[in-house]
N, CA, C and O atoms as CSV, one atom per row, in Angstrom:
chain,resi,resn,atom,element,x,y,z
A,1,GLU,N,N,-26.893,36.284,-74.047
A,1,GLU,CA,C,-26.722,36.092,-72.248
A,1,GLU,C,C,-24.858,36.000,-72.480
A,1,GLU,O,O,-24.233,35.206,-73.183
A,2,ASP,N,N,-24.409,36.960,-71.731
A,2,ASP,CA,C,-23.207,37.501,-71.538
A,2,ASP,C,C,-22.745,35.974,-70.922
A,2,ASP,O,O,-23.547,35.040,-70.922
A,3,GLU,N,N,-21.455,35.847,-70.435
A,3,GLU,CA,C,-20.520,35.056,-70.111
A,3,GLU,C,C,-21.005,34.945,-68.435
A,3,GLU,O,O,-21.576,33.915,-68.078
A,4,ASN,N,N,-20.797,35.844,-67.625
A,4,ASN,CA,C,-20.970,36.779,-66.883
A,4,ASN,C,C,-22.361,36.295,-66.049
A,4,ASN,O,O,-22.506,35.734,-64.963
A,5,SER,N,N,-23.361,36.801,-67.122
A,5,SER,CA,C,-24.940,36.325,-66.471
A,5,SER,C,C,-24.714,34.422,-66.758
A,5,SER,O,O,-24.971,33.642,-65.841
A,6,ASN,N,N,-24.378,34.082,-67.690
A,6,ASN,CA,C,-23.935,32.566,-67.456
A,6,ASN,C,C,-23.902,32.145,-66.400
A,6,ASN,O,O,-24.757,31.389,-65.938
A,7,ILE,N,N,-22.743,32.617,-65.710
A,7,ILE,CA,C,-21.948,32.282,-64.463
A,7,ILE,C,C,-22.752,32.003,-62.767
A,7,ILE,O,O,-22.681,31.262,-61.786
A,8,ARG,N,N,-23.589,33.320,-63.367
A,8,ARG,CA,C,-24.482,33.754,-61.975
A,8,ARG,C,C,-25.824,32.799,-62.142
A,8,ARG,O,O,-26.435,32.399,-61.151
A,9,THR,N,N,-26.110,32.564,-63.116
A,9,THR,CA,C,-27.279,31.709,-63.563
A,9,THR,C,C,-26.928,30.197,-63.292
A,9,THR,O,O,-27.757,29.387,-62.875
A,10,PHE,N,N,-25.551,29.889,-63.586
A,10,PHE,CA,C,-25.069,28.468,-63.007
A,10,PHE,C,C,-25.181,28.910,-61.323
A,10,PHE,O,O,-26.198,28.442,-60.813
A,11,ARG,N,N,-24.681,29.385,-60.771
A,11,ARG,CA,C,-24.252,29.478,-59.468
A,11,ARG,C,C,-25.456,29.726,-58.734
A,11,ARG,O,O,-25.401,29.602,-57.511
A,12,HIS,N,N,-26.493,30.042,-59.257
A,12,HIS,CA,C,-28.046,30.267,-58.847
A,12,HIS,C,C,-28.313,29.041,-58.644
A,12,HIS,O,O,-28.663,28.543,-57.574
A,13,GLN,N,N,-28.107,28.333,-59.994
A,13,GLN,CA,C,-29.171,27.050,-60.105
A,13,GLN,C,C,-28.520,26.044,-59.150
A,13,GLN,O,O,-29.332,25.197,-58.776
A,14,GLY,N,N,-27.567,25.928,-58.763
A,14,GLY,CA,C,-26.102,25.100,-57.967
A,14,GLY,C,C,-26.896,25.148,-56.609
A,14,GLY,O,O,-27.442,24.249,-55.969
A,15,ILE,N,N,-26.764,26.666,-56.359
A,15,ILE,CA,C,-27.545,26.454,-54.738
A,15,ILE,C,C,-29.044,26.069,-54.429
A,15,ILE,O,O,-29.465,25.403,-53.483
A,16,ASP,N,N,-29.840,26.733,-55.605
A,16,ASP,CA,C,-31.344,26.241,-55.507
A,16,ASP,C,C,-31.069,24.601,-55.520
A,16,ASP,O,O,-31.384,24.047,-54.467
A,17,HIS,N,N,-30.548,23.780,-56.520
A,17,HIS,CA,C,-30.871,22.767,-56.426
A,17,HIS,C,C,-30.291,21.944,-54.890
A,17,HIS,O,O,-30.833,21.039,-54.256
A,18,PHE,N,N,-28.709,22.832,-54.574
A,18,PHE,CA,C,-28.644,22.498,-53.187
A,18,PHE,C,C,-29.991,22.583,-51.927
A,18,PHE,O,O,-30.207,21.728,-51.067
A,19,ARG,N,N,-30.324,23.141,-52.021
A,19,ARG,CA,C,-31.034,23.732,-51.260
A,19,ARG,C,C,-32.696,22.897,-51.176
A,19,ARG,O,O,-33.560,22.937,-50.299
A,20,LYS,N,N,-32.647,22.269,-52.325
A,20,LYS,CA,C,-33.919,21.587,-52.706
A,20,LYS,C,C,-33.773,20.205,-52.196
A,20,LYS,O,O,-34.670,19.485,-51.756
A,21,HIS,N,N,-32.675,19.972,-52.301
A,21,HIS,CA,C,-32.188,18.287,-52.181
A,21,HIS,C,C,-31.470,18.091,-50.853
A,21,HIS,O,O,-31.049,16.995,-50.483
A,22,ALA,N,N,-31.333,19.453,-50.017
A,22,ALA,CA,C,-31.090,19.052,-48.444
A,22,ALA,C,C,-32.104,18.490,-47.903
A,22,ALA,O,O,-32.170,17.378,-47.380
A,23,ARG,N,N,-33.445,19.812,-48.126
A,23,ARG,CA,C,-34.532,19.789,-47.490
A,23,ARG,C,C,-35.701,18.432,-47.827
A,23,ARG,O,O,-36.648,18.108,-47.110
A,24,THR,N,N,-35.242,17.745,-49.258
A,24,THR,CA,C,-35.753,16.578,-49.225
A,24,THR,C,C,-35.230,15.444,-48.614
A,24,THR,O,O,-35.793,14.489,-48.081
A,25,ALA,N,N,-33.686,15.795,-48.835
A,25,ALA,CA,C,-33.524,14.291,-47.857
A,25,ALA,C,C,-34.021,14.387,-45.749
A,25,ALA,O,O,-33.926,13.606,-44.802
A,26,ASN,N,N,-34.592,15.997,-45.977
A,26,ASN,CA,C,-34.658,16.084,-44.477
A,26,ASN,C,C,-33.271,16.064,-43.121
A,26,ASN,O,O,-33.148,15.840,-41.916
A,27,ILE,N,N,-32.207,16.578,-44.666
A,27,ILE,CA,C,-31.088,16.683,-43.548
A,27,ILE,C,C,-31.152,17.898,-42.989
A,27,ILE,O,O,-31.318,17.914,-41.770
A,28,VAL,N,N,-31.081,18.735,-43.451
A,28,VAL,CA,C,-30.763,20.440,-42.682
A,28,VAL,C,C,-32.006,21.141,-43.687
A,28,VAL,O,O,-32.558,20.759,-44.719
A,29,GLU,N,N,-32.161,22.604,-42.654
A,29,GLU,CA,C,-32.699,23.628,-43.540
A,29,GLU,C,C,-31.350,24.552,-44.132
A,29,GLU,O,O,-30.424,25.098,-43.532
A,30,VAL,N,N,-31.597,24.485,-45.177
A,30,VAL,CA,C,-30.568,24.740,-46.070
A,30,VAL,C,C,-30.601,26.762,-45.721
A,30,VAL,O,O,-31.601,27.316,-46.177
A,31,GLU,N,N,-29.638,27.626,-45.030
A,31,GLU,CA,C,-29.984,28.852,-45.133
A,31,GLU,C,C,-29.033,29.565,-46.532
A,31,GLU,O,O,-28.492,28.803,-47.333
A,32,ASP,N,N,-28.936,30.965,-46.670
A,32,ASP,CA,C,-28.306,31.270,-47.954
A,32,ASP,C,C,-26.781,31.497,-47.674
A,32,ASP,O,O,-25.813,31.623,-48.424
A,33,LEU,N,N,-26.957,31.500,-46.063
A,33,LEU,CA,C,-25.209,31.809,-45.436
A,33,LEU,C,C,-24.629,29.867,-46.083
A,33,LEU,O,O,-23.628,29.754,-46.791
A,34,LEU,N,N,-25.372,28.756,-45.707
A,34,LEU,CA,C,-24.737,27.290,-45.819
A,34,LEU,C,C,-24.713,27.461,-47.383
A,34,LEU,O,O,-23.640,27.335,-47.973
A,35,ALA,N,N,-26.049,27.787,-48.173
A,35,ALA,CA,C,-25.614,27.802,-49.698
A,35,ALA,C,C,-24.371,28.414,-49.915
A,35,ALA,O,O,-23.439,27.716,-50.317
A,36,GLY,N,N,-24.214,29.625,-49.708
A,36,GLY,CA,C,-22.391,30.446,-49.617
A,36,GLY,C,C,-21.326,29.460,-49.928
A,36,GLY,O,O,-20.749,28.992,-50.910
A,37,ASN,N,N,-21.337,29.349,-48.426
A,37,ASN,CA,C,-20.602,28.588,-48.212
A,37,ASN,C,C,-20.271,26.806,-49.273
A,37,ASN,O,O,-19.226,26.156,-49.323
A,38,LEU,N,N,-21.372,26.572,-49.829
A,38,LEU,CA,C,-21.007,25.290,-50.601
A,38,LEU,C,C,-20.319,25.931,-52.109
A,38,LEU,O,O,-19.509,25.427,-52.888
A,39,ILE,N,N,-21.020,27.235,-52.122
A,39,ILE,CA,C,-20.125,27.950,-53.491
A,39,ILE,C,C,-18.712,28.004,-52.989
A,39,ILE,O,O,-17.817,27.393,-53.572
A,40,ASN,N,N,-18.490,28.756,-51.871
A,40,ASN,CA,C,-17.033,28.953,-51.566
A,40,ASN,C,C,-15.777,27.584,-51.356
A,40,ASN,O,O,-14.602,27.608,-51.721
A,41,TYR,N,N,-16.456,26.561,-50.713
A,41,TYR,CA,C,-15.990,25.246,-50.798
A,41,TYR,C,C,-15.971,24.810,-52.087
A,41,TYR,O,O,-15.044,24.018,-52.254
A,42,CYS,N,N,-16.675,25.022,-53.149
A,42,CYS,CA,C,-16.257,24.427,-54.226
A,42,CYS,C,C,-15.473,25.583,-55.027
A,42,CYS,O,O,-14.842,25.003,-55.911
A,43,CYS,N,N,-15.282,26.723,-55.084
A,43,CYS,CA,C,-14.219,27.244,-55.706
A,43,CYS,C,C,-12.297,27.304,-54.953
A,43,CYS,O,O,-11.145,27.391,-55.379
A,44,SER,N,N,-13.085,27.178,-53.539
A,44,SER,CA,C,-11.827,26.427,-53.098
A,44,SER,C,C,-11.012,25.258,-53.604
A,44,SER,O,O,-9.785,25.179,-53.540
A,45,ILE,N,N,-11.935,24.251,-54.176
A,45,ILE,CA,C,-11.788,23.044,-54.603
A,45,ILE,C,C,-11.061,23.366,-56.027
A,45,ILE,O,O,-10.097,22.849,-56.592
A,46,SER,N,N,-11.710,24.166,-56.281
A,46,SER,CA,C,-11.176,25.029,-58.233
A,46,SER,C,C,-9.460,25.227,-57.969
A,46,SER,O,O,-8.534,24.797,-58.657
A,47,LYS,N,N,-9.430,25.865,-56.985
A,47,LYS,CA,C,-8.732,26.922,-56.429
A,47,LYS,C,C,-7.165,25.647,-56.595
A,47,LYS,O,O,-6.051,25.739,-57.110
A,48,ARG,N,N,-7.959,24.488,-55.791
A,48,ARG,CA,C,-6.276,23.461,-55.838
A,48,ARG,C,C,-6.186,22.815,-56.760
A,48,ARG,O,O,-5.074,22.350,-57.014
A,49,LEU,N,N,-7.615,22.440,-57.870
A,49,LEU,CA,C,-7.146,21.710,-58.967
A,49,LEU,C,C,-6.495,22.486,-59.701
A,49,LEU,O,O,-5.528,22.087,-60.351
A,50,THR,N,N,-6.978,23.912,-59.725
A,50,THR,CA,C,-6.171,24.855,-60.987
A,50,THR,C,C,-4.432,24.682,-60.437
A,50,THR,O,O,-3.615,24.502,-61.339
A,51,ALA,N,N,-4.012,24.728,-59.269
A,51,ALA,CA,C,-2.528,24.995,-58.872
A,51,ALA,C,C,-2.244,23.223,-59.149
A,51,ALA,O,O,-1.152,22.714,-59.400
A,52,LYS,N,N,-3.226,22.696,-59.051
A,52,LYS,CA,C,-2.394,20.976,-59.524
A,52,LYS,C,C,-2.431,21.093,-60.694
A,52,LYS,O,O,-1.642,20.241,-61.102
A,53,LEU,N,N,-3.103,21.928,-62.053
A,53,LEU,CA,C,-2.960,21.845,-63.190
A,53,LEU,C,C,-1.775,22.511,-63.444
A,53,LEU,O,O,-0.900,21.795,-63.931
A,54,SER,N,N,-1.475,23.725,-63.249
A,54,SER,CA,C,-0.325,24.139,-63.360
A,54,SER,C,C,1.062,23.526,-63.005
A,54,SER,O,O,2.039,23.792,-63.706
A,55,LYS,N,N,1.162,22.645,-61.837
A,55,LYS,CA,C,2.168,21.636,-61.857
A,55,LYS,C,C,2.377,20.952,-62.890
A,55,LYS,O,O,3.334,21.181,-63.630
A,56,ASN,N,N,0.953,19.390,-63.236
A,56,ASN,CA,C,1.366,19.427,-63.919
A,56,ASN,C,C,-0.481,18.571,-65.039
A,56,ASN,O,O,-1.336,17.710,-64.830
A,57,GLU,N,N,-0.191,19.380,-65.923
A,57,GLU,CA,C,-1.945,19.681,-66.549
A,57,GLU,C,C,-2.162,18.294,-67.376
A,57,GLU,O,O,-3.297,18.055,-67.790
A,58,ARG,N,N,-1.051,17.326,-67.642
A,58,ARG,CA,C,-1.936,15.592,-68.022
A,58,ARG,C,C,-2.562,14.910,-66.740
A,58,ARG,O,O,-3.147,13.855,-66.984
A,59,GLU,N,N,-2.547,15.323,-65.400
A,59,GLU,CA,C,-2.866,14.966,-63.969
A,59,GLU,C,C,-4.522,14.809,-64.253
A,59,GLU,O,O,-5.330,13.907,-64.035
A,60,LEU,N,N,-4.612,16.196,-64.872
A,60,LEU,CA,C,-6.364,16.281,-64.915
A,60,LEU,C,C,-6.853,15.755,-66.294
A,60,LEU,O,O,-6.000,15.716,-67.181
A,61,ASP,N,N,-8.109,15.347,-66.590
A,61,ASP,CA,C,-8.805,14.917,-68.201
A,61,ASP,C,C,-9.636,16.324,-68.301
A,61,ASP,O,O,-9.604,17.145,-67.384
A,62,GLU,N,N,-10.316,16.504,-69.396
A,62,GLU,CA,C,-10.639,17.144,-69.936
A,62,GLU,C,C,-12.151,18.016,-68.921
A,62,GLU,O,O,-12.290,19.227,-68.748
A,63,ASP,N,N,-12.897,17.101,-68.515
A,63,ASP,CA,C,-13.742,17.920,-67.469
A,63,ASP,C,C,-13.372,18.201,-66.504
A,63,ASP,O,O,-13.902,19.244,-66.121
A,64,ASP,N,N,-12.486,17.688,-65.642
A,64,ASP,CA,C,-11.775,18.991,-64.994
A,64,ASP,C,C,-11.051,20.296,-65.317
A,64,ASP,O,O,-11.018,21.363,-64.705
A,65,ARG,N,N,-10.400,19.844,-66.620
A,65,ARG,CA,C,-10.303,21.292,-66.755
A,65,ARG,C,C,-11.034,22.113,-66.592
A,65,ARG,O,O,-10.758,23.146,-65.981
A,66,ASP,N,N,-12.795,21.702,-67.397
A,66,ASP,CA,C,-13.812,22.491,-67.636
A,66,ASP,C,C,-14.022,22.825,-66.178
A,66,ASP,O,O,-13.937,24.037,-65.979
A,67,MET,N,N,-14.244,22.180,-65.214
A,67,MET,CA,C,-14.461,22.790,-64.188
A,67,MET,C,C,-13.978,23.634,-63.490
A,67,MET,O,O,-14.596,24.405,-62.756
A,68,CYS,N,N,-12.564,23.555,-63.688
A,68,CYS,CA,C,-11.754,24.586,-63.155
A,68,CYS,C,C,-11.892,26.428,-63.700
A,68,CYS,O,O,-11.878,27.562,-63.221
A,69,ASN,N,N,-12.033,25.656,-65.104
A,69,ASN,CA,C,-12.428,27.014,-65.483
A,69,ASN,C,C,-13.408,27.716,-65.554
A,69,ASN,O,O,-13.522,28.902,-65.863
A,70,VAL,N,N,-14.666,26.418,-65.047
A,70,VAL,CA,C,-16.348,27.075,-64.774
A,70,VAL,C,C,-16.144,27.761,-63.551
A,70,VAL,O,O,-16.310,28.980,-63.600
A,71,THR,N,N,-15.660,27.007,-61.915
A,71,THR,CA,C,-15.709,27.950,-60.954
A,71,THR,C,C,-14.612,28.708,-60.673
A,71,THR,O,O,-14.711,29.413,-59.669
A,72,SER,N,N,-13.410,28.763,-61.398
A,72,SER,CA,C,-12.386,29.685,-61.564
A,72,SER,C,C,-13.507,31.021,-61.785
A,72,SER,O,O,-13.331,32.117,-61.253
A,73,ALA,N,N,-14.269,30.804,-62.365
A,73,ALA,CA,C,-14.532,32.411,-63.540
A,73,ALA,C,C,-15.780,32.438,-62.585
A,73,ALA,O,O,-16.334,33.516,-62.799
A,74,ILE,N,N,-16.353,31.856,-61.790
A,74,ILE,CA,C,-17.655,32.150,-61.093
A,74,ILE,C,C,-16.698,33.002,-59.661
A,74,ILE,O,O,-16.715,34.207,-59.407
A,75,HIS,N,N,-15.906,31.873,-58.899
A,75,HIS,CA,C,-15.292,32.946,-58.444
A,75,HIS,C,C,-14.687,33.970,-58.755
A,75,HIS,O,O,-14.294,34.464,-57.698
A,76,ALA,N,N,-14.471,34.403,-59.348
A,76,ALA,CA,C,-13.494,35.827,-60.005
A,76,ALA,C,C,-14.882,36.947,-60.253
A,76,ALA,O,O,-14.826,38.176,-60.226
A,77,ASP,N,N,-15.919,36.213,-60.460
A,77,ASP,CA,C,-17.297,37.025,-60.589
A,77,ASP,C,C,-17.779,37.452,-59.541
A,77,ASP,O,O,-18.264,38.584,-59.551
A,78,ASP,N,N,-17.785,36.546,-58.152
A,78,ASP,CA,C,-17.855,37.196,-56.772
A,78,ASP,C,C,-17.413,37.975,-56.008
A,78,ASP,O,O,-17.934,38.698,-55.159
A,79,LYS,N,N,-15.561,37.674,-56.608
A,79,LYS,CA,C,-14.651,38.679,-56.074
A,79,LYS,C,C,-14.829,40.385,-56.623
A,79,LYS,O,O,-14.647,41.427,-55.993
A,80,ALA,N,N,-15.237,40.168,-57.986
A,80,ALA,CA,C,-15.421,41.693,-58.355
A,80,ALA,C,C,-16.601,42.359,-57.876
A,80,ALA,O,O,-16.858,43.559,-57.974
A,81,LYS,N,N,-17.514,41.160,-57.176
A,81,LYS,CA,C,-19.122,42.193,-57.096
A,81,LYS,C,C,-18.867,42.288,-55.545
A,81,LYS,O,O,-19.557,43.061,-54.879
A,82,ASP,N,N,-18.038,41.635,-55.046
A,82,ASP,CA,C,-17.797,41.616,-53.727
A,82,ASP,C,C,-16.923,43.777,-53.906
A,82,ASP,O,O,-17.619,44.783,-53.772
A,83,GLU,N,N,-15.875,43.789,-54.112
A,83,GLU,CA,C,-15.502,44.575,-54.434
A,83,GLU,C,C,-16.046,46.026,-55.291
A,83,GLU,O,O,-15.529,47.126,-55.486
A,84,GLU,N,N,-16.905,45.614,-55.544
A,84,GLU,CA,C,-17.815,47.056,-56.298
A,84,GLU,C,C,-18.560,47.319,-55.167
A,84,GLU,O,O,-18.449,48.514,-54.892
A,85,GLU,N,N,-19.472,46.566,-54.171
A,85,GLU,CA,C,-20.254,46.624,-53.644
A,85,GLU,C,C,-19.657,47.264,-51.853
A,85,GLU,O,O,-20.363,48.006,-51.170
A,86,ASP,N,N,-18.553,46.866,-51.500
A,86,ASP,CA,C,-17.526,47.431,-50.647
A,86,ASP,C,C,-17.065,48.539,-51.529
A,86,ASP,O,O,-16.330,49.180,-50.779
A,87,GLU,N,N,-17.067,49.091,-52.596
A,87,GLU,CA,C,-16.781,50.501,-52.975
A,87,GLU,C,C,-17.986,51.326,-52.544
A,87,GLU,O,O,-17.888,52.493,-52.165
A,88,GLU,N,N,-18.888,50.791,-52.609
A,88,GLU,CA,C,-20.184,51.421,-52.621
A,88,GLU,C,C,-20.760,51.630,-51.165
A,88,GLU,O,O,-21.852,52.124,-50.884
A,89,LEU,N,N,-19.983,51.242,-50.464
A,89,LEU,CA,C,-20.154,51.513,-48.638
A,89,LEU,C,C,-19.038,52.304,-48.393
A,89,LEU,O,O,-18.802,52.700,-47.252
C-alpha cells in the first residue's frame, strides 16, 4: 500500500469510529457532513500545531510532531482530490 492509501484508510477508520461511538452514546445521528467536519477540525488543529512547531519545535513532543505529519498529509491528500474533482466539473 502506498502512503495515500494509508492516509485514506486512516481517515475512513476515524470517521467510522466517530459515527459508531456517537450513535452508541445516543449523542447524535452522525451524518457524512458532520463526520467530514470532524476531519476538517482535526486538520485545522494540525495547521495550528504545525505553525507552532515551526516557531518553536521544542514545545512539541515526538507524538505531537507525528500527529502534525499525519493530519497534514490527510489535509494535502483531500485538497488534491478536491482540486481533481473541480477540474472534472
